[in-house]
N, C-alpha and C positions, 0 to 999 in steps of 0.2 A: 671753371670757377664761376661764381655768380656774377662776374663782371659783365656777362652778356644776358643776365637775368634769365638763365636757362630754366629756372624753376617755373617761370610763368610764360615762357615763350610758346607761341602756338595756341594761346587761349584768348584770342581776340574777342572783345565784347563782354567778357565776364567781369563782374564787379569784384572788389576785394573780398567781400563776404563769400562769394561763390568760389573764389580761388583759395580761401584759407585752408580747407581740408587737404587740398593738393600740396600746399606749402608744408603742412605738418607731416604729410605722408612721405613726400619725396625729398624733404629737406630744403633749407633756405638759410640765408644770412640776413638778419634784421638789424637796422639801426634803431635803437631805443633812446629817445631824447625827451628832454623837458626839465625845466627848473622846478623840481618837485622835492618833497621831503624824502629822507632816506627810507622811511617806512613805505611810502608809495613806490619808490624805485625798487626796493627789495621785494615787495609783493609782486610786482610785474616780473621780476627775475624768477621768483619761485614758481610762478605759473608757467613761464617759458621753459624752465628746467624740468618740469613735469612732476606729476604726483609720485610719491613714494610707492604707491600701489601698482605702478606700471613699470615694467622693465626698462630702465634707462641707464646709459653710461654718461657721466657728467664730468666736464672739465671746467674748472674755475681758473681764469687767467687774471691774477691779482696784479693790477698795475699801480695800486696805491702802495705806499711803504708800510702802513700799519693798518690795524683793524681786524676784528673777528671775521671769520668766513661763514660760520654756521648760519648767521642771519640772512645770507644770500640763498641758502639751500631750502628746499621744501621741507615742511615738517616731516619728521621721521627719517630724514637723510642726514648723514654726518660726513664731515670732511675725511674721516678715518675709514669710511666704507671702502670695500674692495673695488667698487665700480665708480669711485670718485677720484679724480686727480686734481691737485691744486698746483698751479704753475705760478710761482712768484717772480715778479720783475725785480731784479737786483742789479742795477748797473754798477759797474766798477771801473776804475781808471784803466785797468789792464785790457778791458774789452773794447776793441776799436769800433764795434757796431753792436751795442747792447740790444737794440730792437730786433736785429736779424738773429741774434742768439736766442732771444725770447721766442721768436717765431719758430725756430728750429725745435726748441723744447716743447712748444705746443704741438707741433706736428708729431714729435716722438710720443707725446702723451696720447694723441689720437690713435696712432699706430699701435701702441701698446694695448689700448682698449679694444681695438679692432681684432687683435690677435687672440683675445679671449674666445673661448668656445661657448656658444656658437658665434659666428661672425656677426657684425653689426647689420641690422636691417634699416630700411629707410625711416628716418625720424627718431631712431633710437639714441644716437649720440646727441647730447645737449651741451652746448658750450656758452660761456659768458666771458666777455672781456669787461672787467668791472668799471673802468674809468678811462675813456679816451682823453679827457681833459688832462689827466695826469701825465700822459706821454706827449700831448700837444705842447705842454709847457717846456719840454726839454729837447724836442726834436723838430727838424724841419718837415715840411709837407711831403717831400719825396720819400723820406725815410718812413713816415707814418703810412703813406700809401703802399709802399712795398711790404711793410709789416702786415697791413690789412689784407693785401692780396695773398700773401703766404698763408695766413690763418684761414681766410675764407676758402682758399683752395683745399686746405686740409679738411675742413668741414664738408665741403661739397663732394670731396672724394669718397666719403662714406655716406653720402646723402643724409648728413646730420643737420641739426638746427642750431645755428649760432646766433647769439645776440650781443650787441656791442653798445655799451651804455655811454651816453653823453649828457651831462647834467646841465643842459641849456637847450635853447631852441636849435634845431638842426641848421638853421640859417648861419649859425656860427661856424659851420663846417663847409662854407661855400668854396673854400680853396681846394677841397677834396672832390674827386669825381664820384660823389656818393651814389648817383644813379647807376653807375657801372660797378661799384663795389658791393652794393646791397640789392637784394631782391625786393625788399619792401621796407616800410618805415612804420614804427610804432611811436605815436606821440602820447606823452603822459601829462596828466593834470592833477592838481590837488583840489581845486575848487570848481563848481560848488560841491562836488563829490569826487573822491579819488577815482580816476578813470583812465582808459586807454582807447585809442582808435588806430586802426591799421589802414595804411594807404600804400598803394602800388602805383608806380609811374604810369600815367595814361589811363588810369582806371578810377572809378568812384571810390572814395574812402568809406569805411564803415562809420556808423554812428558811434558816439562815445559809449563805451561799455564800462560798467562798474568793475572796480578791482576788489 
């Protein structure tokens, strides 16, 4: 799993910019955070989920109860496409551990896409968990950490690229071991222009890049 930051291990001295191609090629798990507009957050997700012109398998893990999904997807990609899976979080009283159930369904979706011919190659699977704050409101830290470990394991197992959205500063996740759960961090901003920057623990961050 990315808990040991295996995607960047052994690359001492390289900056985040220099490591970005390797993260894309070999797969990684990214925490995407920032109190930004839905437009900015969705644009970042569209870029991370990859262009419709390139072969990708996509998994959308919907942790909100309502809302359209196509706004999260890149132009030209639909939730009904054969290479797209939407996994909706639907807790019910009969389910003793709804987050564990969600993690299992996510892993099953990844396995199903990997079983298509040809098998997945590095960076081909793209996954998004749409709202960490939605599950933070209903579950304790241990349950959320276990959920994230299961999902990041599934992504790392096929050398995919997963991103996990949190609509606030990542300082709000201080109770979670984020540097063990994620390989790198993407910060978002709305002003002065919509932008993003990548940071990797113990390495220099990128400059702000336009979205």
